[in-house]
C-alpha positions in Angstrom: 122.9 78.4 91.0 121.3 76.0 93.5 123.7 73.9 94.9 121.6 73.2 98.2 120.4 69.4 97.0 120.8 67.6 94.1 117.7 67.1 91.4 117.4 63.8 92.7 117.3 64.4 96.4 114.2 64.1 98.5 113.2 66.8 99.9 112.5 66.3 103.4 110.2 69.6 104.0 107.9 68.5 100.9 105.1 68.7 104.0 106.0 72.3 104.4 106.2 73.1 100.8 102.3 71.8 100.3 101.3 73.5 103.5 102.1 76.8 102.2 101.0 76.7 99.2 97.6 75.1 100.5 98.0 78.0 103.2 98.1 80.7 100.4 95.2 79.4 98.3 93.4 79.4 101.4 94.0 83.0 102.0 92.9 83.7 98.6 89.9 81.8 98.5 88.8 83.3 102.2 89.3 86.9 100.6 87.2 86.1 97.7 84.3 84.6 99.4 84.3 87.9 101.8 84.1 90.1 98.5 80.6 91.6 97.7 81.9 94.4 95.1 80.3 93.7 91.3 82.7 94.4 88.3 83.1 98.8 87.8 85.9 100.8 85.9 88.5 98.5 83.8 86.8 94.9 85.6 83.3 96.2 83.9 85.3 96.1 80.2 86.7 92.8 81.2 83.0 91.4 82.3 81.4 93.0 79.2 84.4 91.4 77.0 83.7 88.0 79.1 80.4 88.0 78.1 80.1 89.1 74.8 83.0 86.2 73.8 80.4 83.5 76.3 77.3 84.5 74.1 79.1 84.3 70.8 79.4 87.8 70.0 81.8 90.2 68.7 85.1 91.1 70.8 84.1 94.7 72.5 87.1 96.0 73.4 90.3 96.8 72.5 92.6 94.6 74.9 93.9 91.8 74.6 91.6 88.9 74.7 93.3 85.8 76.5 91.8 86.7 80.1 88.1 87.4 78.8 88.6 84.1 76.9 89.1 81.7 79.9 86.6 83.3 81.9 84.2 83.1 79.0 84.9 79.4 78.6 84.3 79.2 82.5 80.8 80.9 81.6 80.1 78.4 79.0 81.0 75.4 81.1 79.7 76.6 84.9 77.3 79.4 83.9 77.9 82.8 85.4 79.2 83.9 88.7 81.4 86.1 90.0 82.7 84.5 92.9 83.7 81.4 90.4 85.5 84.1 88.2 87.5 85.2 91.1 88.7 81.7 92.1 89.7 81.5 88.4 92.5 84.6 89.8 93.1 82.5 93.0 94.3 79.3 90.9 96.1 81.6 88.6 97.8 83.6 92.2 98.2 80.2 93.7 100.2 78.7 90.7 102.0 81.8 90.6 103.6 81.2 94.2 104.3 78.0 93.0 106.3 78.9 90.0 107.9 81.6 92.0 108.9 79.1 94.1 110.8 76.9 91.7 112.5 80.1 90.2 114.1 80.9 93.5 114.6 77.7 94.4 116.1 76.9 90.6 118.4 80.2 91.1 119.5 80.5 94.4 118.9 77.4 96.4 116.3 75.5 98.7 116.5 77.9 101.5 115.6 80.9 99.4 112.6 78.8 97.6 110.7 77.8 100.6 111.3 81.5 101.7 109.9 82.9 98.6 106.8 80.6 99.1 106.1 82.1 102.6 106.6 85.6 100.9 104.3 85.0 97.8 102.1 83.1 99.6 101.0 86.2 102.2 101.8 89.1 99.9 98.6 91.4 100.4 98.2 92.8 96.9 98.6 89.2 95.3 95.7 88.5 97.7 93.8 91.3 96.7 93.9 90.8 93.0 92.2 87.7 93.6 89.0 89.6 94.5 89.1 91.9 91.0 88.1 91.1 87.8 91.4 92.1 86.3 94.4 90.2 84.0 97.3 91.4 86.0 97.2 87.7 88.3 96.9 85.9 84.8 99.6 87.9 83.4 102.0 87.8 86.4 101.3 83.7 86.0 102.5 83.0 82.7 105.3 85.8 83.3 106.7 83.8 86.4 106.6 80.6 84.0 108.3 82.4 81.5 111.0 83.1 83.9 111.3 80.1 85.2 111.7 78.4 81.8 114.7 80.3 81.2 116.5 79.7 84.1 116.0 76.2 83.7 117.7 76.1 80.0 114.1 75.1 78.5 113.5 75.3 74.6 113.5 79.3 73.8 110.5 78.6 71.0 108.9 77.8 74.5 110.0 80.7 76.3 109.1 83.1 73.6 105.5 81.3 73.3 104.9 81.9 76.8 106.0 85.5 76.6 103.4 85.9 73.7 100.8 84.1 75.8 101.4 86.7 78.7 101.4 89.5 76.0 97.9 88.3 74.9 96.6 88.7 78.4 97.5 92.2 79.0 99.7 94.2 76.3 102.1 96.2 78.8 104.2 93.1 79.7 105.7 93.3 76.6 107.4 95.8 77.7 109.3 92.5 79.3 111.1 91.4 76.1 113.8 93.9 76.3 114.8 92.3 79.9 114.6 88.8 78.6 116.8 89.6 75.8 119.3 91.2 77.6 118.9 87.9 80.1 119.5 85.5 77.3 122.7 87.4 76.3 124.2 87.4 79.4 123.2 83.8 80.8 124.3 82.4 77.1 126.6 84.5 75.8 129.3 82.2 75.4 127.1 79.2 74.3 125.5 81.0 71.0 123.2 83.7 72.7 122.2 85.1 69.1 120.3 82.0 68.1 118.3 81.9 71.6 117.2 85.6 71.0 116.1 85.3 67.7 114.4 82.4 68.0 112.9 83.7 71.5 111.6 86.7 69.7 110.1 85.5 66.8 108.1 83.0 68.7 107.2 85.7 70.8 105.6 87.8 68.0 104.8 84.6 65.9 102.3 84.5 68.9 100.5 87.4 69.0 100.6 88.1 65.2 96.9 86.8 64.8 95.8 89.6 66.9 98.0 92.3 65.5 96.4 91.2 61.9 93.2 91.5 63.6 93.7 95.0 64.6 94.9 95.8 61.6 92.2 94.4 59.7 89.7 96.4 62.0 91.4 99.6 61.2 92.3 100.4 64.5 95.5 102.6 65.7 98.6 101.0 64.0 99.7 98.6 66.9 101.3 95.6 67.7 98.7 94.6 70.4 96.3 97.5 71.7 95.7 100.8 70.0 96.2 103.0 73.6 99.7 103.3 74.0 99.9 107.1 72.9 97.1 107.9 75.5 99.5 106.6 78.5 102.0 108.5 76.9 100.0 111.2 77.3 98.8 110.7 80.8 102.3 111.1 81.9 103.3 113.9 80.2 100.8 116.8 80.2 100.2 120.2 81.9 98.4 118.4 84.7 100.4 115.3 85.3 101.7 114.3 88.7 103.9 111.8 88.1 100.8 109.3 88.6 98.1 107.8 86.6 96.0 110.7 87.1 93.5 112.7 84.6 93.3 116.0 85.9 93.5 117.3 82.4 89.6 115.8 81.2 88.7 118.9 83.5 89.8 121.2 81.2 89.5 122.3 78.1 93.1 121.2 77.0 92.0 117.8 77.5 88.4 117.6 76.4 89.5 115.7 73.1 90.0 112.7 75.5 86.4 112.3 76.4 84.8 113.1 73.3 83.4 110.1 71.9 82.8 111.5 68.1 86.6 111.0 67.7 87.8 107.5 66.5 90.4 105.8 68.5 93.1 106.6 65.8 92.2 110.3 66.2 92.4 110.4 69.8 95.7 108.5 70.1 97.4 111.0 67.6 96.4 113.9 69.2 97.5 112.3 72.2 100.9 111.6 71.0 101.2 115.4 69.7 100.2 117.1 72.8 102.8 114.9 74.9 105.7 115.5 72.4 105.1 119.1 72.4 105.0 118.9 75.8 108.1 117.3 76.3 109.7 119.6 74.1 108.6 122.7 75.7 108.9 121.6 79.4 112.1 120.1 80.1 112.5 121.3 83.6 108.9 119.9 84.5 109.9 116.7 82.3 112.7 116.3 85.3 110.5 117.2 87.9 108.2 114.8 86.6 110.7 111.8 86.4 111.6 112.4 90.3 107.8 112.5 91.3 107.6 109.0 89.3 110.3 107.7 90.6 108.8 108.5 93.9 105.3 107.2 93.5 106.3 103.9 91.4 109.1 102.8 94.0 107.2 103.4 97.4 106.2 101.0 99.8 102.2 101.7 98.7 99.9 99.1 97.5 97.2 99.1 95.0 94.3 99.7 97.5 95.6 103.4 97.3 94.0 103.7 93.9 90.8 102.0 94.2 87.6 103.3 95.8 85.8 100.1 95.7 84.1 99.2 99.5 86.5 95.8 99.6 86.7 93.9 102.7 89.2 95.0 105.5 90.8 97.7 102.9 92.3 100.0 105.3 93.9 97.3 107.3 94.9 95.3 104.1 96.8 98.8 102.9 98.5 98.9 106.2 99.9 95.3 106.0 100.9 96.1 102.4 102.9 98.9 103.7 104.3 97.0 106.1 105.3 94.0 104.1 107.0 96.1 101.6 108.8 97.9 104.1 110.3 94.4 104.6 110.2 92.9 101.3 112.0 96.0 99.3 115.0 96.4 101.3 115.2 92.5 101.4 115.5 92.3 97.6 117.7 95.5 97.4 119.9 92.9 99.7 119.6 90.2 96.8 120.1 92.5 94.1 123.7 93.6 95.6 124.8 90.0 96.2 123.8 88.0 92.9 124.2 90.9 90.7 127.1 89.3 88.5 124.7 85.8 88.8 123.2 84.7 85.5 120.2 83.4 87.0 119.6 86.4 88.8 119.9 88.5 86.2 116.3 88.2 84.5 114.4 89.0 87.6 117.0 92.3 88.0 116.2 93.6 84.3 112.8 92.8 84.6 112.5 95.3 87.7 114.8 97.8 86.0 113.0 97.7 82.2 109.8 98.0 83.7 110.3 100.8 86.5 112.4 102.1 83.8 109.8 102.6 81.1 107.1 103.5 83.7 109.1 106.4 85.1 110.5 107.7 81.8 107.9 107.2 78.9 104.2 106.5 81.3 103.3 107.5 84.6 103.6 105.4 88.0 100.8 103.6 89.5 100.9 100.8 92.1 98.8 98.4 89.4 101.9 98.8 87.1 104.3 97.3 89.6 102.3 93.8 89.8 104.5 92.6 86.3 107.6 93.1 88.3 106.6 91.6 91.6 107.1 87.8 91.0 110.9 89.2 90.4 110.9 91.5 93.7 109.7 88.1 95.7 112.4 86.1 94.1 115.4 88.6 94.7 113.9 89.0 98.6 113.9 85.6 99.5 117.3 85.3 98.4 118.0 88.6 100.1 116.1 86.8 103.5 118.4 83.9 103.1 121.6 85.5 103.2 120.7 87.9 106.1 122.0 86.1 108.8 125.1 84.9 107.8 125.8 88.8 106.9 124.3 89.9 110.4 126.8 87.1 111.6 129.5 88.1 109.7 129.4 91.9 110.4 128.8 90.8 114.3 132.5 88.9 113.9 133.7 92.0 112.0 134.4 89.7 109.4 132.1 91.8 106.5 135.4 93.7 105.2 134.8 91.6 101.6 131.0 92.2 101.4 131.5 96.1 102.4 131.0 97.4 98.9 127.5 95.3 98.5 126.3 95.9 101.8 127.0 99.9 101.4 125.2 99.8 98.3 122.2 97.9 99.6 122.1 100.0 102.8 122.2 103.3 101.0 119.0 102.4 98.5 117.1 101.0 101.5 118.0 104.0 103.4 116.5 105.9 100.1 113.3 103.8 100.1 112.9 104.7 103.9 113.1 108.2 103.1 111.0 108.1 100.3 108.4 106.4 102.8 108.5 109.3 104.8 107.5 111.8 102.1 104.6 109.5 101.2 103.2 109.8 104.5 103.8 113.5 104.9 101.9 114.4 101.3 99.8 111.2 100.1 99.0 108.4 102.6 97.0 110.0 105.4 94.8 111.3 102.4 94.1 107.5 100.8 93.4 106.3 104.1 90.9 109.3 104.9 89.0 108.0 101.3 88.6 104.3 103.1 85.3 104.5 104.7 
């Protein structure tokens, strides 16, 4: 809980707060104005959706529509400008920094709040995502707002509504619902948690209900949000899977159906699910191997830069900076988790990380881009770990760390595993990644 100051107390460091927030905004703006890359791959599809909505044409893609709706409104008011569209991401990302600060401050105190603002302002992947037309930045903002609403004990209906909006930005955020339900139970188990959970869930699904009805009317694959979940399972469970978001099966007869335009989405999804389940059933040992490969890739210090071949500014430099940042932030997050494991306010960010990691290393596949939904939670917990670090070091120096031995041991073991994984990634992947940055 926040014990640093009462809510009505004036913050003497308020200029520092605004300075850090504006610094984060300036970094993102500078990067956006240096980007000359036009939308490609998934970004081209988001751009096509934006353009169609702005022109009053039918929505052309199967993805949830809130992000292109925002960009279409910007297009209608200001015209078409990719720099302007990226500046929308700058705004979203800066607001995410603000809400990360508010969450950390509310949960762990003012010191942790300011540390979280520093970490989020300079977090390289958050800066880089401002320069690409992808929905992750908007989704991270709305998810962090939802976290803040639960921490502040605001309306369950409002919290569910914001999670529903988050899912309408990008469907994969629905994975976070079990984490929020666990958090509501843990935080309010003595204060009528069930009613809160029901209201939260109801408003989440009421918010996405119109989109689900539209999908059913268009006769897409039966789904709550998007007709691509079976495809994603197949990518993680096939004879050519490596644990990452690899599509090597496309080059083989086994996977030719995946690029067969004569098949409907529903038929492709059916084949994907059937092949994935068959592979899982017939290859249990390979599934165990894939599980550990996914953990290794998903919890590495790698950044999203390793998955994109566009000629983005200072790509190699930012890739290395991201690695260095994560080498500091991830161990601090582990320390924060170890010392807040039974904290009701920390339970939410911990559960969000656990649920997103668990789903992707079992059901789907590992990918740096798929880590972005839980990065705000990582930064919140890392800020708490950083705020504790001086006291922990002092206690160790004075030989007074006996009561902390278990938590420190757990944090040390987990951090050691992260750095061992770094050595493995350097030996197997990173040189190849850097070699592609020309």
